[in-house]
C-alpha positions as CSV (number, residue, x, y, z in Angstrom):
1,M,161.0,89.3,158.8
2,T,163.3,86.5,157.4
3,V,165.5,85.8,154.7
4,D,164.8,82.0,154.7
5,G,161.4,81.8,155.2
6,H,161.6,81.2,159.1
7,K,160.9,83.7,161.7
8,R,164.0,85.4,163.3
9,V,163.8,85.5,167.1
10,R,162.3,88.4,168.6
11,T,160.6,90.2,166.3
12,A,157.9,92.0,167.0
13,A,155.2,94.6,165.0
14,V,153.6,97.3,166.4
15,V,151.1,98.6,164.1
16,Y,148.6,101.2,164.7
17,G,145.6,103.7,163.1
18,S,145.5,107.1,164.3
19,E,143.9,110.1,163.1
20,T,145.3,112.9,165.1
21,G,148.4,111.2,166.5
22,N,147.1,109.6,170.1
23,A,147.5,106.1,169.2
24,L,151.2,106.8,167.5
25,E,152.2,108.1,170.7
26,Y,151.3,105.0,172.3
27,A,152.4,102.7,169.1
28,E,155.7,104.4,170.0
29,E,155.4,103.5,173.6
30,A,154.8,100.0,172.8
31,G,157.7,99.7,170.4
32,R,160.0,101.0,173.2
33,I,159.0,98.5,175.7
34,L,159.6,95.9,173.0
35,E,163.1,97.2,172.0
36,R,164.0,96.9,175.6
37,L,163.2,93.0,175.6
38,H,165.4,93.1,173.1
39,F,162.7,92.5,170.1
40,H,163.4,93.7,166.7
41,T,160.6,96.2,166.4
42,I,159.2,97.9,163.9
43,V,156.2,100.7,164.4
44,Q,154.0,101.4,161.4
45,P,150.4,103.0,160.1
46,L,148.5,99.6,159.1
47,D,148.6,100.7,156.2
48,A,151.8,99.8,155.5
49,L,151.5,96.8,155.5
50,R,149.6,93.6,154.2
51,P,147.4,91.4,156.3
52,T,149.6,88.3,155.5
53,A,152.8,90.1,156.5
54,L,151.6,90.1,160.2
55,S,152.5,86.8,160.2
56,L,156.3,87.5,160.1
57,F,156.8,89.0,163.4
58,N,156.7,86.9,166.8
59,F,154.0,88.9,167.3
60,V,151.5,92.0,166.6
61,I,150.2,95.0,168.6
62,A,147.7,97.0,166.8
63,I,147.1,100.4,168.6
64,V,143.7,101.8,166.9
65,S,141.9,105.3,167.8
66,T,138.1,105.6,166.5
67,T,136.7,107.9,164.4
68,G,133.1,109.1,162.9
69,Q,130.7,106.7,163.2
70,G,133.0,103.5,164.8
71,D,135.4,103.9,161.6
72,L,139.2,103.1,161.5
73,P,141.3,106.2,161.0
74,T,142.5,107.3,157.3
75,N,145.9,105.2,157.8
76,A,144.3,102.1,158.6
77,R,141.3,101.9,156.0
78,S,143.4,100.3,153.2
79,F,144.7,97.1,155.8
80,W,141.0,96.5,156.9
81,K,139.2,96.5,153.4
82,K,141.5,93.8,153.1
83,L,140.9,92.5,156.0
84,L,137.2,92.3,154.7
85,R,137.4,90.7,151.4
86,K,134.9,87.2,151.7
87,K,137.3,85.0,149.7
88,L,139.7,85.3,152.8
89,P,139.5,81.4,154.4
90,P,139.3,81.5,158.1
91,D,142.9,80.2,158.7
92,H,144.3,82.8,156.7
93,L,146.3,84.6,159.7
94,Q,146.6,81.5,161.7
95,D,150.5,82.3,162.2
96,V,149.8,85.6,163.5
97,S,149.7,86.0,167.3
98,F,148.1,89.2,168.4
99,T,146.6,91.9,170.7
100,T,145.0,95.3,170.3
101,F,144.6,98.4,172.3
102,G,141.8,101.0,171.8
103,L,141.6,104.4,172.3
104,G,138.0,106.0,172.1
105,D,135.8,108.7,173.6
106,S,133.0,107.5,175.8
107,S,131.0,110.3,174.8
108,Y,130.2,108.6,171.4
109,P,128.2,105.8,171.2
110,Q,130.3,103.7,169.2
111,F,133.2,103.9,172.0
112,N,136.2,102.1,170.8
113,W,134.1,100.0,168.0
114,A,137.3,100.7,165.5
115,A,139.9,98.3,167.9
116,R,136.7,95.7,169.0
117,K,136.1,95.3,165.0
118,L,139.7,94.7,164.0
119,H,140.0,92.3,167.1
120,K,137.1,90.5,166.2
121,R,138.1,90.0,162.4
122,L,141.9,89.4,163.3
123,L,140.2,86.4,165.5
124,Q,137.6,85.2,162.8
125,L,140.9,85.2,160.1
126,G,142.7,82.5,162.7
127,A,145.0,84.9,164.3
128,Q,145.7,83.8,168.1
129,E,144.9,86.5,171.0
130,I,148.1,86.1,173.0
131,H,147.1,89.3,175.5
132,P,143.4,90.4,176.4
133,R,142.6,93.5,174.5
134,G,142.8,97.0,176.1
135,E,140.4,99.9,176.0
136,A,141.2,103.5,177.0
137,D,138.7,106.4,177.4
138,E,139.7,109.8,176.9
139,Q,136.7,111.1,179.0
140,H,138.2,109.5,181.7
141,E,139.5,111.9,184.5
142,E,142.9,110.6,184.4
143,G,143.1,110.4,180.5
144,S,143.6,107.5,178.5
145,G,147.0,106.6,180.4
146,A,144.2,105.4,182.8
147,S,144.0,102.4,181.1
148,W,147.6,102.2,179.3
149,D,149.8,102.0,182.2
150,P,148.1,98.9,183.5
151,W,147.7,97.4,180.1
152,A,151.4,97.9,179.0
153,A,152.7,96.7,182.5
154,S,150.7,93.4,182.0
155,L,151.9,93.5,178.7
156,R,155.2,93.8,179.1
157,Q,155.5,91.1,182.2
158,Q,153.5,88.3,179.8
159,T,155.9,88.9,176.8
160,L,158.6,88.0,179.4
161,I,156.8,84.7,180.2
162,R,155.8,83.9,177.1
163,Y,158.9,84.9,175.5
164,P,162.1,84.5,178.1
165,L,165.6,86.0,177.4
166,E,168.5,84.1,176.6
167,D,170.1,82.9,180.4
168,G,172.3,86.3,181.1
169,R,170.8,88.8,178.6
170,N,168.3,91.3,180.8
171,P,166.0,93.6,179.4
172,I,167.8,97.0,178.8
173,P,167.5,99.5,181.6
174,G,165.3,102.6,181.1
175,D,168.5,104.7,182.2
176,I,169.8,103.6,178.6
177,L,169.0,106.1,175.7
178,L,167.6,103.6,172.7
179,Q,169.2,104.3,169.4
180,P,166.3,105.4,167.1
181,K,166.0,104.5,163.5
182,W,166.9,107.7,161.7
183,I,168.8,110.4,162.5
184,L,169.2,113.4,161.1
185,S,172.5,114.6,159.0
186,C,174.3,117.3,157.1
187,V,174.5,117.1,153.7
188,T,177.5,117.6,151.4
189,K,178.8,117.4,148.1
190,N,180.1,114.1,148.0
191,S,178.4,112.6,151.3
192,V,176.7,112.9,154.3
193,T,178.5,114.5,157.1
194,D,180.0,112.4,160.1
195,T,177.1,112.7,162.4
196,A,175.5,109.6,162.3
197,P,176.4,106.5,164.2
198,T,179.3,104.2,162.6
199,S,176.9,101.4,162.0
200,A,175.2,103.7,159.5
201,K,178.4,104.9,157.5
202,N,178.4,102.9,154.1
203,D,178.5,103.5,150.8
204,Q,175.2,102.0,150.7
205,S,172.5,103.1,153.3
206,P,170.4,105.4,151.2
207,T,169.7,108.8,153.0
208,V,166.0,110.0,152.7
209,N,165.5,114.1,152.0
210,G,162.1,113.7,154.2
211,V,160.4,111.8,151.4
212,G,159.6,109.4,154.0
213,S,161.1,106.2,153.1
214,A,164.5,104.9,152.1
215,N,164.3,103.2,148.6
216,G,161.4,104.2,147.8
217,D,159.8,101.8,150.9
218,L,160.0,99.8,153.6
219,R,162.1,96.7,152.5
220,D,160.9,92.7,152.8
221,H,162.5,91.2,149.8
222,G,158.6,91.2,148.2
223,K,156.9,89.6,150.9
224,G,154.2,91.2,152.2
225,L,154.6,95.0,152.2
226,A,151.5,97.2,151.2
227,S,152.6,99.5,148.0
228,V,152.0,103.3,148.1
229,A,149.1,102.6,145.4
230,D,147.7,100.2,148.2
231,A,148.4,102.4,150.9
232,S,146.8,105.4,149.5
233,D,143.1,106.3,150.6
234,T,140.9,107.3,147.6
235,N,138.9,109.5,150.2
236,C,141.5,112.1,150.8
237,H,142.8,114.4,148.0
238,S,145.4,117.3,148.3
239,L,144.4,120.5,147.3
240,L,146.4,123.8,146.2
241,V,143.3,126.6,147.4
242,Q,143.5,130.0,147.5
243,L,141.8,132.1,150.7
244,K,139.2,134.2,149.3
245,E,138.0,135.7,152.6
246,N,138.8,135.5,156.4
247,R,136.6,137.4,158.2
248,R,135.7,137.9,162.1
249,L,131.9,136.9,163.3
250,T,132.0,137.8,166.0
251,P,132.4,141.4,167.6
252,L,135.5,142.6,168.8
253,D,134.8,142.9,172.1
254,H,133.6,139.2,172.3
255,W,135.3,137.1,174.4
256,Q,136.0,134.4,171.6
257,D,137.3,135.5,168.0
258,V,135.5,133.2,165.5
259,R,135.7,133.7,161.6
260,H,134.8,132.6,158.6
261,L,137.3,131.4,156.1
262,C,136.6,131.0,152.4
263,F,138.7,129.0,150.1
264,S,138.6,128.2,146.7
265,C,140.5,126.1,144.0
266,A,140.6,125.4,140.2
267,S,140.0,121.7,140.5
268,Q,136.5,120.3,140.1
269,V,136.3,118.3,143.7
270,E,133.0,116.7,144.7
271,Y,132.2,116.9,148.8
272,S,129.1,116.0,150.9
273,P,128.1,117.6,154.4
274,G,130.6,116.4,157.1
275,D,133.4,116.0,155.2
276,V,136.5,117.9,156.3
277,L,139.5,120.1,155.4
278,T,142.5,119.4,157.2
279,V,145.0,122.4,157.1
280,M,148.8,122.2,158.0
281,P,149.7,124.9,160.4
282,E,153.1,126.3,160.8
283,N,154.7,127.3,163.8
284,S,155.7,131.3,164.3
285,S,159.8,131.9,163.3
286,N,159.6,133.4,166.9
287,D,159.1,130.4,168.2
288,V,161.5,128.9,165.4
289,D,164.1,130.9,166.7
290,Q,163.8,130.9,170.3
291,I,164.4,126.5,170.2
292,L,167.3,127.0,167.6
293,E,168.8,129.0,170.5
294,L,167.8,127.1,173.4
295,M,169.2,123.9,172.1
296,D,172.2,125.6,170.6
297,W,171.4,124.6,167.2
298,S,171.7,127.8,165.1
299,E,174.6,126.9,163.3
300,Q,173.1,123.6,161.7
301,A,169.7,126.0,161.2
302,D,169.9,126.7,157.4
303,Q,172.5,123.6,156.2
304,T,171.1,120.8,153.7
305,I,170.3,117.8,156.0
306,C,168.4,114.4,155.4
307,F,167.3,111.4,157.0
308,E,169.9,108.8,157.5
309,P,169.4,105.3,158.9
310,T,171.3,103.8,161.7
311,S,171.5,100.7,161.0
312,N,172.2,98.7,157.4
313,V,169.1,98.8,155.9
314,L,170.0,96.2,153.2
315,E,171.1,93.9,155.5
316,T,167.3,94.7,157.4
317,D,164.0,92.6,155.8
318,F,162.4,95.4,157.3
319,Y,163.2,99.0,157.8
320,P,160.4,101.7,158.7
321,R,160.3,104.9,156.9
322,P,161.3,108.1,159.4
323,L,158.1,109.3,161.2
324,V,158.2,112.4,160.3
325,T,157.2,113.0,156.2
326,V,158.7,115.9,154.5
327,N,157.1,117.1,151.2
328,Q,158.9,115.0,148.3
329,Q,159.4,118.7,146.4
330,C,161.3,119.5,149.7
331,T,164.5,118.7,148.3
332,Q,166.6,121.8,150.2
333,L,165.4,120.6,153.7
334,T,167.1,122.3,156.6
335,L,166.6,122.2,160.1
336,R,164.7,125.6,160.5
337,K,162.2,124.3,157.7
338,L,162.1,121.1,159.5
339,L,160.8,123.0,162.6
340,K,158.8,125.3,160.9
341,Y,156.8,123.1,158.9
342,H,157.1,119.6,160.1
343,L,157.8,119.4,164.1
344,D,155.7,120.2,167.1
345,I,157.0,123.2,169.5
346,R,154.0,123.9,170.8
347,A,152.1,120.8,171.8
348,V,151.8,119.5,175.2
349,P,154.3,117.1,176.2
350,R,153.7,113.5,177.0
351,R,155.2,111.5,179.3
352,S,157.5,109.7,176.6
353,F,158.9,113.2,176.0
354,F,160.1,113.6,179.8
355,A,161.7,110.3,179.5
356,M,163.4,111.0,176.0
357,V,165.1,114.6,177.1
358,A,166.0,113.3,180.6
359,H,168.9,111.8,179.0
360,F,169.8,115.1,177.7
361,A,169.9,117.3,180.7
362,D,173.1,118.1,182.7
363,D,171.6,118.8,186.1
364,T,171.4,116.3,188.2
365,M,168.1,118.2,189.7
366,H,166.8,118.8,186.3
367,K,167.3,115.1,185.2
368,E,165.6,114.0,188.7
369,R,162.6,116.3,188.3
370,L,162.1,114.9,184.4
371,L,161.7,111.6,185.7
372,E,159.3,112.1,188.4
373,F,157.1,112.9,185.5
374,T,157.5,109.4,183.6
375,D,156.6,107.6,186.7
376,P,153.2,106.7,186.7
377,Q,152.9,107.4,190.6
378,Y,153.1,110.6,189.7
379,I,150.4,111.2,186.9
380,D,148.9,114.0,189.0
381,E,151.9,115.6,189.2
382,L,152.3,115.5,185.1
383,Y,148.6,116.0,184.8
384,D,149.2,119.5,186.8
385,Y,152.2,121.0,185.3
386,T,151.8,119.9,181.6
387,T,147.8,118.8,180.7
388,R,146.2,121.5,183.5
389,P,147.9,124.7,182.2
390,R,148.5,123.4,178.5
391,R,152.6,124.4,179.1
392,S,153.8,123.6,176.1
393,I,157.4,121.9,175.1
394,L,159.1,124.8,174.4
395,E,158.0,126.1,177.4
396,V,159.2,123.2,179.3
397,L,163.1,123.3,177.6
398,Q,163.1,126.6,178.4
399,E,162.3,126.1,182.2
400,F,165.1,123.0,181.8
401,H,167.5,125.1,180.5
402,S,170.2,122.1,181.1
403,I,169.0,120.0,178.2
404,K,170.6,119.9,175.4
405,V,169.5,117.6,172.5
406,P,171.8,117.2,169.8
407,W,170.2,118.1,166.8
408,S,170.5,115.5,164.7
409,W,168.0,113.9,167.4
410,A,165.4,116.5,166.7
411,A,162.7,114.0,164.7
412,N,163.2,112.2,167.6
413,V,162.7,114.2,170.5
414,L,159.5,116.4,168.8
415,P,156.4,115.3,167.8
416,E,155.4,115.9,164.3
417,L,153.3,118.8,163.7
418,R,149.8,117.5,162.1
419,G,147.3,119.0,160.5
420,R,144.3,120.1,161.9
421,Q,140.7,119.2,160.8
422,F,137.9,121.3,160.2
423,S,134.1,120.6,159.3
424,I,133.3,122.2,156.1
425,A,130.1,124.6,156.2
426,S,129.7,124.9,152.4
427,G,127.0,122.9,150.6
428,G,124.6,122.7,147.9
429,S,125.0,125.9,145.6
430,R,128.2,127.1,147.9
431,K,129.9,124.2,147.1
432,H,131.0,126.4,144.0
433,T,132.0,129.6,142.9
434,P,130.3,131.5,139.8
435,E,133.3,131.3,137.8
436,G,133.3,127.4,138.4
437,R,135.7,126.6,141.0
438,T,135.2,124.6,143.9
439,N,134.0,126.4,147.1
440,F,134.9,125.6,150.9
441,E,133.3,127.6,153.7
442,L,134.7,127.3,156.9
443,L,133.7,128.3,160.6
444,V,136.6,128.1,163.0
445,A,137.1,129.3,166.8
446,I,140.3,130.9,167.2
447,V,141.9,129.4,170.0
448,K,143.3,131.9,172.5
449,Y,143.2,131.8,176.4
450,K,144.8,132.4,179.3
451,T,145.5,129.0,181.9
452,V,145.6,128.8,185.4
453,I,149.1,130.1,185.7
454,K,147.7,133.4,184.0
455,T,149.7,132.3,180.6
456,I,147.8,133.2,177.3
457,R,147.7,130.2,175.0
458,E,147.2,130.1,171.6
459,G,146.1,127.4,169.1
460,V,149.1,126.5,166.4
461,C,146.8,126.1,163.5
462,T,144.0,128.8,164.2
463,R,146.2,130.9,165.0
464,F,148.5,130.6,161.7
465,L,144.9,130.4,160.7
466,A,143.8,134.1,161.7
467,G,147.1,135.9,160.2
468,L,146.4,135.1,156.8
469,P,145.7,137.5,154.5
470,A,143.2,136.9,151.5
471,G,145.0,135.8,148.3
472,T,146.9,133.4,150.0
473,C,147.6,130.1,148.4
474,M,148.3,126.8,150.4
475,K,147.7,123.0,150.0
476,V,144.7,121.3,152.4
477,M,143.8,117.6,151.9
478,L,140.0,117.1,151.4
479,Q,138.8,114.1,153.2
480,K,135.6,112.0,153.8
481,G,133.9,112.9,157.0
482,G,131.6,110.0,159.1
483,L,128.2,111.7,158.4
484,N,127.8,109.9,155.5
485,I,124.8,111.4,154.3
486,Q,123.0,110.5,151.0
487,K,120.6,112.0,148.7
488,G,118.3,109.6,149.2
489,E,117.6,111.2,152.7
490,A,116.1,113.6,151.0
491,T,112.2,112.9,151.9
492,K,112.9,112.4,155.4
493,P,113.4,114.5,158.0
494,V,116.5,115.3,159.9
495,V,116.9,117.1,163.4
496,M,120.1,118.6,163.9
497,V,121.9,119.4,166.8
498,G,124.7,121.7,166.5
499,P,126.0,124.4,169.3
500,G,129.0,126.6,168.5
501,T,131.4,125.9,165.6
502,G,129.3,122.5,165.5
503,L,127.3,124.4,163.4
504,A,129.8,123.9,160.8
505,P,128.0,120.8,159.3
506,M,125.1,121.5,160.0
507,R,125.0,124.7,157.8
508,S,126.9,122.2,155.2
509,L,123.7,120.0,155.1
510,I,120.9,122.8,155.3
511,W,122.3,124.1,151.6
512,E,122.7,120.5,150.4
513,R,118.7,119.9,151.6
514,Y,117.9,123.5,149.7
515,Q,119.7,122.0,146.8
516,W,117.8,119.4,146.9
517,H,114.7,121.4,147.4
518,L,115.4,123.2,144.2
519,T,116.7,120.4,141.7
520,M,114.3,117.8,143.0
521,S,110.7,119.0,142.3
522,S,108.9,115.8,142.1
523,I,109.4,114.9,146.0
524,D,108.5,116.7,149.2
525,L,111.7,117.6,151.1
526,G,111.4,116.4,154.4
527,E,111.3,118.6,157.4
528,T,114.7,120.5,158.4
529,V,114.9,121.3,161.8
530,L,118.5,123.1,163.4
531,F,118.6,123.2,167.4
532,Y,121.6,125.7,167.8
533,G,123.3,126.8,171.0
534,C,125.4,130.1,172.0
535,R,126.3,132.1,175.0
536,N,124.6,135.2,173.2
537,K,122.2,136.1,170.5
538,E,124.2,139.2,169.5
539,A,127.3,137.8,169.6
540,D,127.7,134.5,168.5
541,F,124.5,133.7,166.6
542,F,126.4,132.5,163.5
543,Y,124.3,132.9,160.1
544,N,121.0,134.2,161.2
545,E,120.5,135.9,158.5
546,E,120.5,133.1,156.3
547,W,118.3,130.8,158.7
548,K,115.7,133.6,158.4
549,A,116.1,133.6,154.3
550,L,116.1,130.0,154.0
551,K,112.8,129.8,155.8
552,E,111.1,131.4,153.3
553,T,111.7,128.7,150.4
554,M,112.3,125.2,152.1
555,P,111.0,123.7,155.3
556,L,113.5,124.7,157.8
557,K,113.0,125.4,161.7
558,V,115.6,126.5,163.7
559,Y,115.7,127.0,168.0
560,T,118.4,128.4,169.8
561,A,119.7,128.1,173.0
562,F,121.2,131.6,174.0
563,S,123.1,130.4,177.9
564,R,123.8,133.8,178.6
565,D,121.1,135.7,178.0
566,Q,118.7,135.5,180.8
567,K,119.7,133.6,184.2
568,A,118.7,130.6,183.8
569,K,121.3,128.8,181.9
570,S,119.6,126.8,178.5
571,Y,121.5,124.6,176.9
572,V,120.4,122.4,173.3
573,Q,119.2,119.8,175.1
574,D,116.7,121.8,177.0
575,V,115.5,123.4,174.1
576,L,115.3,119.5,172.8
577,V,113.1,118.6,175.8
578,Q,110.6,121.7,174.9
579,Q,110.1,120.7,171.8
580,A,109.7,116.7,172.4
581,E,106.3,116.4,170.6
582,L,108.0,117.7,167.4
583,V,111.1,116.0,167.8
584,Y,109.4,112.5,168.4
585,D,107.0,113.1,165.5
586,L,110.4,113.8,163.2
587,L,112.5,110.6,164.8
588,H,110.0,107.9,165.5
589,S,106.6,108.6,163.6
590,Q,108.6,109.6,160.6
591,C,111.7,108.0,161.0
592,G,113.9,111.2,160.9
593,T,117.6,110.9,161.5
594,V,119.4,113.4,164.0
595,Y,122.8,115.0,163.9
596,V,125.3,115.8,166.7
597,C,127.9,118.0,166.0
598,G,130.3,120.1,168.2
599,S,132.0,119.8,171.4
600,S,132.6,116.0,172.8
601,G,132.4,115.7,176.4
602,K,129.2,116.6,178.1
603,M,127.1,117.8,175.3
604,P,126.7,115.1,173.4
605,K,125.8,113.0,176.6
606,A,123.1,115.5,177.8
607,V,121.8,115.5,173.8
608,R,121.4,111.5,173.9
609,I,119.7,112.0,177.4
610,A,117.1,114.1,176.5
611,L,116.2,112.3,173.7
612,V,115.8,108.8,175.9
613,N,113.5,111.3,178.1
614,I,111.8,112.5,174.9
615,F,110.7,108.8,173.8
616,Q,109.5,107.8,177.1
617,S,107.3,110.9,178.2
618,K,106.4,110.8,174.3
619,G,106.0,107.4,173.3
620,K,104.9,105.9,176.9
621,M,108.3,103.9,177.1
622,E,110.0,102.2,180.2
623,E,113.5,103.8,180.2
624,S,115.2,100.4,178.7
625,V,112.8,100.6,176.0
626,A,113.7,104.1,175.1
627,E,117.2,103.1,175.1
628,D,117.0,100.3,172.9
629,Y,115.0,102.7,170.7
630,L,118.3,104.8,170.2
631,Q,120.5,102.0,169.9
632,T,118.2,100.7,167.0
633,M,118.6,104.4,165.2
634,E,122.2,103.8,165.9
635,K,122.2,100.8,163.8
636,Q,120.3,101.7,161.6
637,G,122.3,104.9,160.7
638,R,119.2,107.5,161.9
639,Y,121.6,108.9,164.8
640,K,124.8,109.8,164.0
641,Q,127.4,111.8,166.0
642,E,130.7,113.9,165.1
643,T,132.3,115.3,168.1
644,W,135.8,116.7,168.6
C-alpha cells in the first residue's frame, strides 16, 4: 500500500478463501479488529491479489476453509496455483509477515489441510510467521468460535505489542461505529444523492451499480493486483438452464419432501461424477416487504441505487470491491431487488451482526441485550437464542423492534445471499437429452422442520426450488467437485457409501460406470458396490427401480440399511461390517476405491471406524496397522469423502 515504494504505517490485508461464507465472516471480523487498532485494512478473497502484493502490507492474515479432498475454496485456487510455480525462489515472499487461521470439519480425514498447506507454502517462500496458526473445528460443540475467540484475542494483543500505537493514540473502542468502505446511495439524473458521507462526495469518486469494483478493479497503481482474468476459475461455468421436471419422490405423508429436479441447457458442457450445481435462491416477496416495513425503508424501496465509496478512491492505493456482488446486467438496481436477490434476511445471525445492529437500537434494554450476545462469556446464550432454534435475522429485527438501520447501510449489516451447492445426480447417458442438450439431475431434500420453539423453519434455497414450475429459466454455476473420478478407474472396483441425498454423486458415478461398460468393450468393468441408507424402504429408497434394471447389465450390487423398518436400527456402517469379507476383498485384495458422501458429522466417522474394524478382522491387522492402511488409501486417492 504505497505510492513511493515504501510501506505506509499500519497497513494490513485480511485475505480469505471461502466456499459457504464462513471464512468471509471471520475475515470481516479480523478486519474490524485491525481497523480498531488504526490499521488501513482491506478484506478480499485470495484470488483478488497476486502473491507479491502481500509484501505491500505490514502484515497479512489469511483465513481459509477446506473443501473437497483437502482443497482450497474456489476463490483462492488461482492464488494457490501462482504460489505453486516451480520457478519461485525461496526468498520470493521474504518481505511478507503473516499468520493463518483454518476452518475445517474433523469428520473429514483432510482436516484443515487447506490452511496448513497455505501456511507451509508461505514459509517455504520466505514469508515470516508473526503469530501462531489457528484452527477451528465445525464439529466442536461450541462451533468454530471456540477456537476463534482466544486466537483473535491473542492476535490483537500481539499486534499491539508488535505494532504499538503512537503516544496519545488509543484503540477505537467497541462502542464507536466503524465507517464502512461502501454505502448505498440513490441515483439521480446528474449525480448521487446526499446520503453518503462528505468524504465520498467528490466528482472523481466512482459509483458502482453492483458490478463489484470501482473503476473496474481495486486500485493499486499497477502494483500486484490480480486481473479479472487471473482471478477467474476455469473450473466454474455460468449456465442458463431450464427446469424440465420437479417431481416429489417421497410420499405426501412422509416426514420429508425429497425432490428429483431435472434441468437442461443448450450449451454442450462436460461434467463428471462429484461435480456440483450452484443454485442462487431468492427471498420471498413477503419477507422482503416485512423487512422494508420494519426498517422504514419502504420509501426508498424502488428507487434506483448504487454502491458508493466512503473515501476518495483516487487517493487510495487499494480500495476493496463491495462485498455484495450484483450482476453486471443489473443496470437498475433497487433496494427491493437487493433484498430479494442478494441479501440474506433469513440467515441465522452471527455475533458480528448483533455488534453492528446494537449501534442502531434506540431502546436501552434492547441495546444492552444485543451487546450481551457479542460477549464471548455469553456464548451459550447466543447459541440458545440463534443456532439452536435457527432464529433468523428477520425474526431478530422483529423482536428488537427499536433497531432502525439506515437503508444506506443495508449491505453492510445484512450478509450476502449465497448460492447453495447440490451434487449432480446424473451421469453417463443421462448427461445429455435426446435433442443433444446438456442434462443435469439433482436429488434435493427440501428443508422444512419445526424447531425447539415450535416454529417452522424452511431453507431459503430449497423452499425456492420446491415452488419452481417446469419451464422456469434460471442461471446456475457448474463447478468441479472434489471426487476427481477418472475413466482410468473403470477396471478397479468401487465401494460407495451414500445414505440419504448422499446418493446423488453415487448415482452419477453408477451411470458413468455403466456408460464405460457399454463403450469400453475391451476391458472388464470393476465391481460396483453401493451401500445406501434411509429410514424406510417404501418411503425413501430412491431410484430402486433403476438399480434393479442396471444389475441385469453391469456388475452392480446394492446393500441397504433401513433404520426405521425394524426395532433394531441399522445404518450403513452396520451393513458394511456385515459385508466385511466383500469389502475387504474389494479394497485390500483388489485395491479398490471407497467414496463416502452425505451428511457430515457422525456418519463419516462411523464409516471410517467400520472400515478399520474390517481391515483388523479380515486382514488380521493390529488397530494401528489398519489405521495406517486407511491413511495410505487416502494418500493414494482411494478413500474420498464429500460431505455437507
